[in-house]
VMD Tcl script that draws the C-alpha trace (Angstrom):
set ca {
  {0.01 -0.01 0.03}
  {1.42 3.35 -1.00}
  {1.74 6.02 1.76}
  {-0.22 9.09 1.15}
  {2.08 12.09 0.47}
  {2.28 14.84 2.91}
  {0.74 17.97 1.25}
  {2.92 20.26 3.36}
  {6.21 18.53 3.06}
  {6.99 16.85 -0.36}
  {9.64 17.17 -3.00}
  {8.73 17.22 -6.67}
  {11.41 16.74 -9.32}
  {10.98 17.95 -12.87}
  {12.73 15.81 -15.52}
  {13.49 17.91 -18.58}
  {15.39 16.37 -21.48}
  {17.10 18.90 -23.73}
  {18.88 18.73 -27.11}
  {20.00 21.94 -28.76}
  {17.52 24.02 -26.85}
  {19.67 27.00 -25.71}
  {16.87 29.49 -26.69}
  {14.20 27.61 -24.79}
  {15.86 27.33 -21.41}
  {15.15 30.80 -20.14}
  {11.52 31.05 -21.30}
  {10.88 27.63 -19.78}
  {12.27 28.58 -16.34}
  {10.37 31.85 -16.40}
  {7.17 29.95 -17.06}
  {7.93 27.49 -14.26}
  {8.57 30.27 -11.78}
  {5.39 32.10 -12.82}
  {2.90 29.29 -13.32}
  {4.09 27.17 -10.39}
  {4.85 29.95 -7.89}
  {2.47 28.46 -5.33}
  {4.52 25.21 -5.17}
  {7.93 26.34 -6.42}
  {9.55 25.86 -3.05}
  {8.74 22.11 -3.44}
  {10.31 21.78 -6.84}
  {13.79 20.95 -8.09}
  {14.59 20.74 -11.79}
  {16.97 18.32 -13.42}
  {17.89 18.97 -17.07}
  {19.35 16.08 -19.05}
  {21.59 17.43 -21.86}
  {21.39 14.86 -24.61}
  {24.60 15.68 -26.33}
  {23.65 19.15 -27.47}
  {25.93 20.87 -30.00}
  {24.90 24.41 -29.18}
  {25.29 26.31 -25.93}
  {22.64 24.47 -23.95}
  {25.14 23.25 -21.39}
  {26.70 26.63 -20.77}
  {23.24 28.28 -20.48}
  {22.14 25.86 -17.84}
  {25.42 25.88 -16.05}
  {25.18 29.63 -15.56}
  {21.63 29.43 -14.20}
  {22.72 26.67 -11.72}
  {25.19 29.23 -10.15}
  {22.13 31.40 -9.30}
  {19.48 28.75 -8.54}
  {20.37 25.87 -6.29}
  {17.09 23.99 -7.16}
  {18.46 23.29 -10.68}
  {20.78 20.50 -11.69}
  {22.14 19.19 -15.03}
  {23.07 15.68 -16.15}
  {25.38 16.03 -19.12}
  {25.56 13.04 -21.56}
  {28.85 12.25 -23.24}
  {26.89 12.27 -26.64}
  {23.47 11.98 -27.99}
  {21.64 8.90 -26.82}
  {18.02 9.93 -27.46}
  {15.12 11.11 -25.44}
  {14.21 7.66 -24.06}
  {17.77 7.43 -22.63}
  {17.51 10.95 -21.28}
  {14.22 10.17 -19.45}
  {15.80 7.02 -18.03}
  {18.78 8.98 -16.71}
  {16.30 11.45 -15.15}
  {14.54 8.72 -13.30}
  {17.87 7.20 -12.14}
  {18.94 10.56 -10.64}
  {15.88 12.24 -9.23}
  {15.41 12.40 -5.51}
  {11.89 13.71 -5.19}
  {8.81 12.00 -3.79}
  {7.40 12.24 -7.29}
  {8.73 13.28 -10.62}
  {7.14 15.09 -13.65}
  {8.51 14.36 -17.16}
  {7.95 17.28 -19.52}
  {9.52 18.98 -22.60}
  {11.29 22.27 -22.48}
  {9.37 23.77 -25.48}
  {6.33 24.71 -23.21}
  {3.97 22.56 -25.26}
  {3.58 20.75 -21.99}
  {1.91 23.70 -20.00}
  {3.48 24.09 -16.56}
  {0.11 25.07 -14.96}
  {-1.25 21.57 -15.70}
  {1.29 20.33 -13.10}
  {-0.82 21.92 -10.44}
  {-3.68 19.64 -11.32}
  {-1.16 16.67 -11.42}
  {-0.01 17.45 -7.89}
  {-3.55 17.91 -6.54}
  {-4.66 14.44 -7.76}
  {-1.35 12.93 -6.57}
  {-1.70 14.36 -3.02}
  {-4.98 12.57 -2.62}
  {-3.05 9.33 -2.45}
  {-5.31 7.63 -4.96}
  {-3.00 7.64 -7.91}
  {0.55 6.40 -8.76}
  {0.49 8.24 -12.14}
  {-1.33 11.32 -13.40}
  {-0.79 11.91 -17.22}
  {-1.67 14.61 -19.48}
  {-4.22 13.96 -22.34}
  {-4.05 16.27 -25.41}
  {-7.60 17.06 -26.17}
  {-6.74 19.38 -29.11}
  {-4.04 18.48 -31.59}
  {-4.87 21.02 -34.19}
  {-1.31 22.38 -34.01}
  {-0.06 19.03 -35.40}
  {-0.29 18.25 -39.11}
  {-3.14 16.06 -40.41}
  {-0.67 13.27 -41.19}
  {0.81 13.27 -37.71}
  {-2.61 13.21 -36.10}
  {-3.75 10.35 -38.36}
  {-0.54 8.34 -37.75}
  {-0.49 8.98 -33.98}
  {-4.09 7.90 -33.51}
  {-3.46 4.83 -35.65}
  {-0.40 3.93 -33.64}
  {-2.27 4.12 -30.19}
  {-5.08 1.95 -31.56}
  {-2.82 -0.58 -33.16}
  {-0.61 -0.83 -30.17}
  {-3.46 -1.48 -27.70}
  {-5.05 -3.97 -30.19}
  {-1.77 -5.94 -30.16}
  {-0.70 -5.58 -26.55}
  {-2.65 -7.62 -24.03}
  {-0.86 -6.61 -20.85}
  {-0.25 -2.86 -21.42}
  {-2.71 -0.25 -22.59}
  {-1.55 3.25 -23.70}
  {-4.00 6.10 -23.01}
  {-4.73 7.65 -26.37}
  {-3.31 11.14 -26.92}
  {-1.18 10.86 -23.94}
  {2.54 11.64 -24.33}
  {5.44 11.66 -21.90}
  {4.02 14.57 -19.97}
  {3.03 12.99 -16.59}
  {3.56 12.82 -12.84}
  {4.87 9.55 -11.41}
  {5.32 8.72 -7.74}
  {8.41 7.23 -6.08}
  {6.93 3.67 -6.32}
  {6.67 3.93 -10.14}
  {10.13 5.52 -10.40}
  {11.70 2.63 -8.44}
  {9.85 0.13 -10.55}
  {11.03 1.53 -13.87}
  {14.48 1.73 -12.62}
  {14.44 -2.10 -12.20}
  {13.51 -2.60 -15.88}
  {16.81 -3.49 -17.62}
  {15.93 -3.39 -21.40}
  {18.05 -1.19 -23.72}
  {15.48 -0.70 -26.35}
  {13.44 1.78 -24.19}
  {9.83 2.71 -25.01}
  {9.11 4.83 -21.97}
  {5.42 5.35 -22.57}
  {4.89 1.60 -22.43}
  {7.24 1.09 -19.45}
  {5.52 3.91 -17.43}
  {2.04 2.43 -18.31}
  {3.18 -0.97 -17.39}
  {4.52 0.22 -14.08}
  {1.49 2.30 -13.05}
  {-1.25 0.40 -11.36}
  {-3.40 3.40 -10.43}
  {-3.49 6.00 -13.04}
  {-5.76 8.86 -14.27}
  {-5.58 11.55 -17.02}
  {-5.90 15.35 -16.99}
  {-7.10 16.94 -20.20}
  {-5.16 19.94 -21.60}
  {-4.80 22.09 -24.60}
  {-1.44 21.60 -26.31}
  {-0.13 25.01 -27.34}
  {2.02 25.69 -30.34}
  {5.82 25.57 -29.93}
  {7.01 29.11 -29.46}
  {10.79 28.62 -29.55}
  {13.20 26.24 -31.11}
  {12.48 23.37 -33.61}
  {11.23 19.85 -33.12}
  {13.93 17.24 -33.25}
  {11.62 14.45 -34.52}
  {10.89 13.52 -37.99}
  {8.62 10.79 -39.52}
  {11.54 8.38 -39.87}
  {12.42 8.68 -36.20}
  {8.66 8.43 -35.28}
  {8.41 5.21 -37.34}
  {11.43 3.56 -35.60}
  {10.03 4.69 -32.28}
  {6.65 3.09 -33.08}
  {8.41 -0.16 -34.07}
  {10.45 -0.13 -30.83}
  {7.12 0.20 -28.95}
  {5.33 -2.52 -30.72}
  {8.27 -5.14 -30.53}
  {8.90 -4.23 -26.92}
  {5.43 -5.14 -25.69}
  {4.10 -7.89 -28.04}
  {5.20 -10.85 -29.99}
  {2.15 -10.77 -32.06}
  {3.87 -9.80 -35.32}
  {5.96 -12.92 -34.98}
  {3.02 -15.21 -34.22}
  {0.86 -13.90 -37.04}
  {3.11 -15.25 -39.69}
  {2.19 -18.80 -38.58}
  {-1.42 -18.02 -39.37}
  {-0.48 -16.37 -42.60}
  {1.61 -19.44 -43.56}
  {-1.12 -21.80 -42.72}
  {-3.67 -19.82 -44.72}
  {-1.37 -19.63 -47.83}
  {-0.67 -23.46 -47.53}
  {-4.42 -24.18 -47.38}
  {-5.02 -21.95 -50.55}
  {-2.21 -23.66 -52.21}
  {-3.57 -27.08 -51.46}
  {-6.89 -26.07 -52.86}
  {-5.21 -24.80 -56.03}
  {-3.29 -28.04 -56.29}
  {-6.50 -30.06 -56.07}
  {-7.90 -27.88 -58.82}
  {-4.97 -28.44 -61.04}
  {-5.19 -32.29 -60.43}
  {-8.87 -32.42 -61.07}
  {-8.58 -30.16 -64.12}
  {-5.83 -32.27 -65.58}
  {-7.60 -35.57 -64.98}
  {-11.02 -34.39 -66.32}
  {-10.04 -31.96 -69.11}
  {-6.51 -32.95 -69.98}
  {-3.20 -31.25 -69.05}
  {-2.94 -27.67 -69.96}
  {0.24 -25.62 -69.81}
  {0.17 -23.01 -67.05}
  {0.55 -19.36 -68.14}
  {3.58 -17.26 -67.43}
  {1.63 -14.51 -65.76}
  {0.01 -16.67 -63.13}
  {3.30 -18.47 -62.35}
  {5.34 -15.33 -61.87}
  {2.51 -13.76 -59.85}
  {2.54 -16.66 -57.41}
  {6.34 -16.65 -57.15}
  {6.42 -12.89 -56.47}
  {3.64 -13.00 -53.95}
  {5.23 -15.87 -51.98}
  {8.64 -14.21 -52.30}
  {7.27 -10.97 -50.81}
  {5.48 -12.79 -48.00}
  {8.81 -14.49 -47.16}
  {10.77 -11.28 -47.20}
  {8.28 -9.48 -44.98}
  {8.35 -12.33 -42.49}
  {12.09 -12.46 -42.50}
  {12.21 -8.69 -41.96}
  {9.95 -8.87 -38.93}
  {11.91 -11.84 -37.46}
  {15.09 -9.80 -38.20}
  {13.79 -6.85 -36.28}
  {13.24 -8.97 -33.17}
  {16.54 -10.74 -33.55}
  {18.37 -7.36 -33.73}
  {16.69 -6.26 -30.47}
  {17.68 -9.57 -28.83}
  {21.23 -8.86 -29.99}
  {21.18 -5.34 -28.54}
  {19.90 -6.59 -25.19}
  {22.42 -9.37 -25.00}
  {25.41 -6.95 -25.34}
  {24.38 -5.26 -22.09}
  {25.83 -1.89 -23.08}
  {24.80 0.93 -20.81}
  {21.77 2.95 -21.93}
  {23.69 6.21 -21.56}
  {27.08 7.70 -20.59}
  {27.27 10.66 -18.28}
  {30.02 13.10 -18.94}
  {29.40 15.10 -15.72}
  {26.72 16.23 -13.28}
  {26.27 19.86 -12.31}
  {24.35 21.24 -9.35}
  {23.12 19.58 -6.16}
  {22.67 16.19 -7.82}
  {26.50 16.07 -8.12}
  {26.66 15.72 -4.35}
  {24.08 12.89 -4.42}
  {24.82 10.60 -7.41}
  {22.56 8.02 -8.69}
  {22.66 4.68 -6.88}
  {22.68 2.87 -10.21}
  {26.41 2.35 -10.45}
  {26.21 0.46 -13.71}
  {25.00 3.69 -15.32}
  {28.18 5.56 -14.27}
  {30.86 6.30 -16.90}
  {34.58 6.78 -16.81}
  {33.90 10.11 -18.58}
  {32.92 11.68 -15.33}
  {36.34 10.69 -13.86}
  {38.20 12.01 -16.89}
  {36.37 15.28 -16.69}
  {37.18 15.86 -12.97}
  {40.83 14.70 -13.25}
  {42.19 16.31 -16.38}
  {39.45 18.54 -17.85}
  {39.06 16.10 -20.80}
  {35.92 17.92 -21.89}
  {36.65 21.43 -20.93}
}
mol new
graphics top color blue
foreach p $ca { graphics top sphere $p radius 0.5 }
foreach p [lrange $ca 0 end-1] q [lrange $ca 1 end] { graphics top cylinder $p $q radius 0.2 }
display resetview
């Protein structure tokens, strides 16, 4: 049974992955201080710099000198948003954490509703539900809706709330559960949904991005969707057994037709068009099935190598004094930086 949080004495950690977001940092912090002024004393913020090539690290480092509630986890290189969120969960020390983007498309004021529901003690997770996606293109809305429905159709054990992104509050119980999940191919929406036994949603209007540019494209979104599906269901593998059985049955019927036709009406020479059509069709089926099997095998290969999900170059701010207990996530880059200024 989860203990009900103390509404007068709790600590909330904001996990904010950033990649080339130097122009967004200051507006984001101004919005946090303005919209969350009533609970700002309970909040600490941890930025995860995912190998930015601009001045994101320097901007945050200067702010840390003026605000002790802000920390920075600096990756050695770009590892992706899923790895950045994983690092945030490994490091945060609050009673609960909110995962959000720096571009203010996750409105800070919604966090007040998150906290209100969490403080009741009835929920492990409170997630944001985008009720208006008019700022997205028609193609993105169509593909996103199709992915949620397709994922929930395939996955029996995990259901993704439709139109819910990474923006959510999770309590310490969920944080510790996710930290125990070892997979390298991270699909955080699914992992967080799988780990949350008591969850509820909060509707919000998703505003237009005001600063910076999105780092996602359709190719990345496609790979992200494939990671999600293969991480939570083996249905794409099993379905080819049914397809193979169906094709074999149809082939048997066609063979019987050829035999009966030959015995009853004499042997006739098959046409080139029908032959090549069958060959191409079966060849295509085989290649598709091999591609899906290969996708699963490649993920097995990645998992078996047991490489770390991310490498930390250095930690700035208060979190430097209280490093993550997940020692396997630590990197020699930190030691190099502290001993001989390898990165500076």
